[in-house]
LUMFIZA-655462 format. One record per residue (C-alpha): x negated, y negated, z negated; residue in one letter. Coordinates in steps of 0.25 Angstrom, whole numbers, padded with zeros to 4 digits, always signed. Last residue first. Layout:
<recs>
XYZa ...
</recs>
This chain:
<recs>
-0216-0321-0150g -0223-0330-0161a -0216-0329-0175l -0213-0342-0182k -0198-0340-0180g -0199-0328-0189f -0200-0337-0201d -0203-0326-0211a -0195-0317-0221f -0184-0326-0227d -0183-0332-0213a -0178-0319-0207f -0166-0319-0216l -0164-0333-0214g -0162-0330-0199q -0151-0321-0202l -0143-0331-0210r -0146-0341-0199n -0140-0331-0189l -0128-0330-0198l -0126-0345-0198a -0127-0345-0183l -0116-0336-0182r -0108-0344-0192n -0111-0357-0184a -0107-0351-0171r -0094-0345-0176l -0090-0359-0182e -0095-0367-0169p -0086-0358-0160d -0093-0358-0147p -0101-0346-0152d -0117-0348-0152m -0119-0335-0159v -0111-0327-0149l -0111-0313-0156v -0111-0299-0149t -0126-0297-0144e -0132-0307-0154f -0125-0300-0166f -0129-0286-0161a -0144-0291-0160d -0144-0296-0174v -0137-0284-0180p -0148-0275-0173g -0160-0284-0176r -0156-0285-0191l -0164-0273-0195d -0177-0281-0192a -0174-0290-0205l -0173-0277-0213a -0186-0272-0207a -0192-0286-0211l -0188-0284-0225a -0193-0270-0226g -0207-0275-0221e -0206-0286-0231y -0204-0277-0243d -0206-0288-0254r -0197-0278-0262d -0189-0289-0270v -0190-0301-0261t -0192-0296-0247m -0185-0283-0247l -0174-0288-0256a -0172-0301-0247n -0173-0292-0235v -0162-0283-0239r -0152-0293-0244e -0154-0302-0232h -0153-0290-0223a -0140-0286-0229i -0135-0300-0226e -0140-0300-0212v -0134-0287-0209a -0121-0292-0214d -0122-0304-0205a -0126-0296-0193l -0114-0287-0194a -0105-0298-0197a -0109-0305-0184e -0108-0292-0176e -0094-0290-0181q -0089-0304-0180g -0092-0315-0190m -0083-0327-0195m -0080-0321-0209g -0094-0318-0211h -0097-0333-0213d -0112-0336-0210p -0120-0342-0221t -0134-0347-0215s -0132-0361-0210g -0128-0366-0196a -0138-0377-0196a -0149-0367-0197a -0146-0362-0183d -0150-0348-0179a -0149-0345-0164l -0163-0342-0159n -0167-0337-0173a -0157-0326-0173v -0162-0320-0160r -0177-0322-0164k -0175-0315-0177f -0169-0303-0171a -0180-0302-0161v -0191-0303-0171s -0184-0293-0180l -0184-0283-0169d -0198-0286-0166r -0201-0282-0181g -0193-0270-0180a -0202-0265-0168d -0214-0268-0176s -0224-0279-0174r -0217-0289-0183r -0216-0279-0195f -0231-0279-0197g -0233-0294-0196a -0221-0296-0205f -0225-0286-0216a -0239-0292-0216s -0233-0306-0216v -0224-0303-0228r -0235-0296-0236h -0244-0308-0234v -0233-0318-0238t -0231-0310-0250d -0245-0311-0254a -0245-0326-0251p -0233-0329-0260d -0229-0343-0256a -0230-0340-0242s -0217-0335-0237a -0207-0342-0227v -0216-0348-0216a -0227-0339-0221m -0220-0328-0214v -0219-0334-0200a -0232-0341-0201e -0240-0328-0204v -0232-0320-0193e -0235-0331-0183d -0250-0331-0186h -0251-0316-0185e -0256-0308-0197f -0270-0303-0197g -0275-0305-0211r -0282-0318-0206d -0268-0323-0202r -0263-0320-0216l -0275-0328-0222m -0273-0340-0213v -0259-0340-0216a -0262-0340-0231l -0272-0351-0230r -0262-0360-0223g -0251-0356-0233d -0261-0360-0244f -0262-0374-0238f -0247-0376-0236m -0246-0372-0251k -0256-0382-0255v -0249-0393-0247a -0235-0389-0252a -0240-0390-0266g -0247-0403-0264a -0234-0409-0259a -0225-0403-0270n -0235-0406-0281p -0236-0421-0277d -0247-0426-0285l -0247-0441-0287g -0260-0441-0296p -0267-0427-0296v -0269-0423-0311v -0256-0426-0317g -0250-0414-0311e -0262-0406-0305y -0259-0393-0313g -0245-0392-0308e -0250-0391-0294l -0256-0377-0298a -0242-0372-0302a -0236-0377-0289a -0247-0370-0281i -0244-0357-0288a -0229-0358-0286e -0231-0360-0271d -0241-0349-0271l -0232-0339-0277d -0242-0329-0282l -0243-0314-0282r -0258-0312-0286v -0261-0298-0280g -0275-0301-0275g -0273-0299-0260d -0262-0310-0257i -0262-0319-0270i -0277-0318-0272m -0280-0320-0257t -0271-0332-0257l -0278-0338-0268i -0292-0336-0262g -0287-0341-0248i -0282-0354-0255a -0296-0355-0262s -0303-0353-0249r -0294-0364-0242r -0296-0373-0254l -0311-0373-0253a -0312-0387-0260y -0319-0394-0248p -0309-0388-0238d -0312-0396-0225a -0309-0387-0212s -0296-0395-0209g -0292-0401-0222t -0292-0394-0236p -0284-0401-0247g -0289-0414-0253q -0275-0420-0256g -0277-0422-0271i -0266-0411-0273a -0272-0402-0262f -0285-0402-0270i -0278-0399-0283g -0269-0388-0277v -0282-0381-0271t -0290-0382-0284t -0278-0377-0293d -0276-0365-0283l -0290-0361-0283k -0291-0360-0298d -0277-0354-0300a -0279-0344-0290i -0292-0340-0296s -0287-0340-0310v -0275-0331-0306l -0284-0322-0298k -0294-0320-0310g -0282-0317-0319a -0276-0307-0309l -0290-0299-0310s -0301-0297-0300r -0302-0310-0293p -0302-0308-0278l -0315-0303-0270v -0319-0312-0259d -0314-0310-0245g -0312-0325-0242a -0320-0333-0251f -0321-0336-0266k -0310-0326-0271p -0313-0328-0282r -0316-0340-0291y -0307-0335-0301h -0314-0322-0302d -0326-0327-0311v -0316-0332-0322i -0306-0320-0319a -0317-0310-0322e -0320-0317-0336a -0305-0318-0339v -0302-0303-0336v -0315-0299-0344p -0308-0306-0356s -0317-0317-0362e -0328-0313-0372g -0336-0325-0370a -0347-0318-0363a -0337-0313-0353e -0332-0327-0351a -0346-0332-0349y -0349-0321-0338r -0336-0324-0331y -0338-0339-0331g -0352-0336-0326m -0346-0329-0314v -0335-0340-0312g -0345-0350-0308q -0358-0342-0304l -0360-0350-0290s -0364-0362-0298t -0376-0356-0304f -0382-0368-0312e -0369-0374-0316i -0363-0360-0317v -0374-0356-0327a -0374-0369-0336h -0359-0368-0338t -0349-0379-0333v -0343-0370-0322l -0342-0358-0332d -0329-0364-0337a -0321-0363-0324k -0313-0350-0326a -0312-0352-0341l -0297-0357-0342h -0293-0349-0330a -0299-0336-0336a -0290-0338-0348r -0278-0341-0339v -0281-0328-0331a -0284-0320-0343y -0270-0324-0350a -0263-0321-0337a -0269-0307-0336e -0265-0304-0350d -0251-0309-0348a -0249-0301-0335p -0248-0310-0323a -0234-0314-0318d -0239-0320-0305v -0233-0333-0309a -0237-0332-0323e -0252-0330-0320a -0251-0341-0310l -0246-0351-0320a -0257-0347-0330r -0267-0348-0319t -0262-0362-0316l -0263-0367-0330s -0277-0362-0332e -0281-0367-0318i -0275-0381-0322r -0283-0381-0335e -0296-0377-0327v -0294-0388-0318k -0293-0398-0329a -0306-0393-0334g -0312-0394-0320l -0309-0409-0321s -0299-0417-0313g -0292-0415-0300l -0295-0428-0293k -0310-0428-0296e -0311-0413-0294h -0315-0402-0304f -0323-0412-0312v -0330-0406-0324i -0329-0412-0338a -0316-0404-0341g -0324-0392-0338l -0332-0393-0351d -0320-0388-0359r -0320-0375-0351v -0335-0373-0355y -0331-0372-0369s -0322-0360-0366e -0334-0352-0361l -0341-0353-0375s -0355-0359-0376r -0368-0353-0378s -0365-0344-0366l -0368-0355-0356d -0382-0358-0362e -0385-0343-0361n -0381-0343-0346y -0388-0356-0343f -0401-0351-0350f -0400-0337-0342a -0399-0344-0329a -0411-0353-0332d -0419-0342-0336a -0414-0335-0323l -0419-0346-0314r -0432-0347-0321a -0435-0332-0320r -0430-0333-0305i -0441-0343-0302v -0452-0336-0309r -0448-0323-0302e -0448-0329-0288h -0462-0334-0290g -0466-0320-0294a -0459-0315-0282i -0468-0323-0273i -0480-0318-0280a -0476-0304-0278d -0472-0306-0263t -0485-0312-0259r -0488-0301-0249a -0474-0303-0243p -0478-0318-0240d -0466-0327-0242g -0452-0327-0237n -0446-0321-0250h -0434-0312-0252v -0433-0310-0267v -0427-0298-0275l -0423-0298-0289f -0426-0291-0302r -0421-0290-0316p -0410-0280-0312l -0395-0283-0312l -0386-0271-0315s -0379-0264-0304g -0381-0250-0309d -0391-0247-0298a -0399-0259-0303a -0398-0273-0297e -0407-0283-0290l -0405-0298-0288p -0408-0304-0275f -0416-0318-0275y -0411-0330-0267r -0416-0339-0278q -0404-0348-0282h -0393-0340-0276s -0398-0326-0278e -0407-0326-0290m -0400-0336-0299a -0386-0330-0295e -0391-0316-0298e -0395-0320-0312v -0383-0328-0314i -0374-0317-0309e -0381-0307-0318r -0377-0313-0330p -0389-0316-0339v -0394-0305-0347a -0402-0300-0335l -0411-0312-0337f -0418-0304-0348a -0423-0295-0337e -0433-0305-0333d -0434-0307-0318f -0441-0298-0307r -0444-0300-0293g -0444-0291-0281v -0449-0295-0267g -0443-0296-0253v -0450-0302-0241t -0443-0309-0230p -0451-0316-0218f -0442-0328-0214e -0435-0331-0227v -0424-0340-0232l -0414-0335-0221n -0412-0321-0226v -0412-0326-0240v -0399-0334-0237e -0392-0322-0231a -0396-0314-0244f -0391-0324-0253t -0377-0324-0246k -0377-0309-0245e -0379-0307-0260p -0390-0296-0261v -0391-0289-0275v -0403-0280-0272a -0401-0265-0277r -0411-0258-0287a -0419-0246-0287d -0431-0255-0287l -0437-0251-0274a -0422-0251-0269g -0422-0266-0272a -0434-0269-0264a -0430-0261-0252a -0416-0267-0252d -0421-0281-0252l -0431-0278-0241a -0420-0272-0232a -0411-0284-0235r -0423-0293-0232i -0427-0286-0219l -0412-0285-0214e -0410-0300-0217a -0423-0304-0210r -0418-0296-0197e -0405-0303-0198e -0412-0317-0199g -0421-0315-0187d -0433-0323-0189a -0441-0314-0197v -0454-0322-0198v -0468-0317-0202r -0476-0323-0190v -0476-0310-0182q -0461-0309-0184c -0459-0322-0178l -0465-0317-0165t -0456-0305-0165e -0444-0314-0167l -0447-0323-0155y -0453-0314-0145a -0441-0315-0136g -0443-0330-0134a -0457-0328-0128y -0471-0330-0133p -0468-0335-0147i -0480-0342-0152d -0482-0341-0167a -0485-0351-0179p -0487-0345-0192g -0483-0334-0202g -0483-0331-0216l -0481-0344-0223s -0470-0351-0215r -0466-0339-0207h -0468-0340-0192g -0469-0353-0184f -0464-0353-0169t -0472-0357-0157t -0466-0356-0143r -0463-0371-0141g -0452-0381-0144a -0453-0396-0146e -0451-0402-0159v -0446-0417-0161g -0433-0412-0167a -0430-0404-0155f -0437-0401-0142r -0435-0389-0133v -0446-0386-0123p -0443-0372-0120v -0455-0363-0121v -0456-0352-0110i -0458-0338-0115s -0443-0334-0113g -0437-0347-0115f -0444-0351-0128l -0440-0362-0138a -0448-0363-0151v -0446-0375-0160l -0454-0380-0172w -0453-0388-0185r -0438-0392-0185v -0436-0399-0198p -0424-0393-0206r -0408-0394-0204i -0410-0402-0191f -0407-0416-0187r -0414-0424-0175v -0416-0439-0177s -0431-0439-0179g -0439-0445-0190s -0442-0432-0198g -0431-0422-0200w -0416-0427-0198r -0406-0419-0206m -0397-0406-0206s -0387-0401-0215k -0375-0392-0210a -0384-0389-0198w -0377-0389-0184d -0387-0385-0173l -0385-0394-0161d -0400-0399-0161g -0405-0385-0159i -0396-0382-0148l -0399-0396-0141q -0414-0393-0141a -0411-0379-0136l -0402-0384-0124l -0411-0396-0121g -0423-0387-0119p -0415-0375-0113l -0410-0381-0101i -0422-0384-0092e -0428-0370-0096e -0414-0364-0093a -0416-0367-0078p -0405-0375-0072k -0392-0370-0066g -0388-0375-0053e -0375-0384-0054e -0363-0384-0045e -0352-0393-0048v -0339-0393-0039l -0332-0406-0043a -0317-0405-0042f -0306-0415-0037v -0292-0413-0042y -0279-0409-0035e -0267-0407-0044g -0258-0396-0051g -0270-0391-0060d -0278-0389-0048t -0279-0393-0033s -0294-0395-0028e -0302-0406-0022r -0317-0405-0021v -0328-0415-0025l -0341-0416-0017d -0336-0428-0009s -0336-0436-0022v -0350-0434-0024a -0356-0425-0035l -0364-0426-0048g -0352-0421-0056r -0350-0434-0063s -0351-0441-0050r -0340-0433-0044a -0331-0437-0056f -0334-0451-0055g -0332-0452-0040e -0319-0445-0041a -0314-0454-0052a -0319-0466-0045k -0310-0463-0033t -0314-0456-0021p -0307-0460-0008n -0296-0452-0002g -0288-0464+0003d -0278-0463-0009s -0289-0463-0019d -0297-0450-0023f -0301-0444-0036a -0288-0448-0044a -0279-0441-0034a -0289-0430-0033v -0287-0427-0048a -0300-0429-0056p -0311-0419-0057g -0312-0404-0060k -0326-0398-0061v -0329-0385-0053k -0340-0377-0057m -0353-0371-0053s -0365-0371-0063l -0377-0362-0061d -0381-0354-0073g -0393-0360-0081q -0406-0354-0078r -0416-0345-0086e -0405-0337-0092a -0407-0333-0107l -0408-0318-0109g -0410-0319-0124t -0407-0331-0133v -0414-0333-0146m -0412-0344-0155l -0420-0347-0168a -0420-0355-0181l -0432-0355-0189r -0439-0358-0202r -0429-0351-0212p -0426-0340-0202s -0416-0340-0190g -0411-0332-0179c -0403-0333-0167g -0398-0324-0155t -0392-0327-0142i -0391-0315-0132e -0391-0315-0117g -0391-0328-0110y -0384-0337-0099s -0388-0352-0098l -0376-0360-0093r -0380-0372-0102a -0367-0371-0109g -0369-0356-0112d -0383-0359-0117l -0378-0370-0126a -0366-0361-0132a -0375-0349-0134a -0385-0358-0141a -0375-0364-0150r -0370-0351-0155t -0384-0345-0157k -0389-0358-0164l -0377-0359-0173q -0378-0345-0178t -0393-0348-0181v -0390-0361-0187a -0379-0355-0197d -0389-0345-0202y -0400-0356-0204l -0390-0365-0211p -0388-0354-0222a -0402-0351-0225s -0409-0365-0226p -0418-0369-0215v -0433-0369-0218e -0441-0379-0209e -0438-0377-0195v -0442-0369-0182g -0431-0369-0171i -0433-0357-0162e -0427-0356-0148l -0429-0343-0140l -0424-0340-0126l -0425-0327-0119d -0426-0327-0104r -0417-0325-0092s -0417-0323-0077m 
</recs>
């Protein structure tokens, strides 16, 4: 027999992001708790709205499953003395299981004889288990920020106002934070009222009657459809950033969409400021015309009475008018000064207490950008654009607009550079140097933008490592892992062929005299190891095997793009017949190679098969070197190595490597060392598994 279970936690309004997390937690923790309590169930679902968090379980068993298990105790030798009398160990074990010593059984296992307790426990009714289980479930929810409410000791994100707990139609007497569960829920704060839920399965239906759409997915569908309808009525398209939309879904319980207006004069302000003022500050959705231009209208998702939408929208129009007036003022104030003048203000802004000012960082970025442009042999005009963009990249951080709308850093630099008549490439590089901001983000559009982005991220990474504050475990307060992945992505996928060792060394030069006692070699090695770790993760994420990545990176990681190319060739070749031949040849050589014998064999001491292998090795050295260094044809280089399988087999079949004559033995080992060095130029084959 089974029934449905409902748990609703009624609270003051919970912020959007924690609500999403709490719904997920509630489902996951409920599954673990019910499994642990031996209560079978059908499906677990959860939902939430600003004033409630709910758990619904279908087909929950009315009784626990019976427990029958065998518990291992102490060894027989420890449980009984020489006369067969039970020891304290046996008595204590039996007592802990609620048994007499005579109930214990003996069995041989794990190479010895032990006593066991046969535990049989009849399942209890679910109604006895659920009150404590559900109270524990509520208390175990992990909130990033919680506090004590009232005089009690219980912590929760917001005050708990009511609880509903129903097992079928029966109230489960759950108590939490001084509140005892019943069947009465509370609807929309102004449109609904209290309502009794007759049984667990009637939860969502009952809430609808009191103007609450409790299911977040259903609310999202309703809101999206209403936004599309409102925009379509105006022959417009709603601009709906997913982050803002997700937040709005959890800000309302009974959503209604209305259309607002603002003064068309505000469209003279860059649209990014207008959109930011609407979306991030007010959670409004801008509207744009068919040609993509911004319209002087916006959409509001409100939680009020639909009949009062016009009055509600009028209030929002007053709010956005004030916000946009401020934005226009900030923008015009910023334009009253040259962009160059803001660069001078950066010297008064601290970048890091141990690494100097933001102005000093800009100087380092300029210098490093120039070095990187030279390293990649950038065209003269692109190099000049990059250096100019590096000079201006942080200027907007001290403008009024960015101080007010911090997420627009870079964007406003782009706009102000445009207004100042800077080259479009420079303007784009200013906004692009913050990219990529996350995995999968778009890369800077130009080489100039990529160079400034790499210089900025690398300067920060090197500086933080130089003062010994690099990432540890899961802690990465300066987001250096994200920066490293961004740099590697620009090198691998963005076409910036850069030697990481050289780039790191150039970045460290900028900190000479800045970081006391700086050891460039030690700091550089630490940064390189950090990048290698990120590169290895990226390669595994792209589907390459761990040992393939490790084998190639043991000899090649300074040029990440080249490393990816090499691993790709290696992975494909490894699975071919020729690849298996190469693996066999390497293993035969590696089993006998001895570095102490050197790698310059004397051809005058060789027999026919030895000379044949030696000649094949020298030819292969020339072929492989040309293929790898000139053509970067790694598939061809591996094929050339695989061609050595025949001469290697012939050598081992006819030549006794460990000859009693020490001179012959040493010469043959030197030949094998020479051959092994050929393999080592491509990868460390010894790191391959199997």
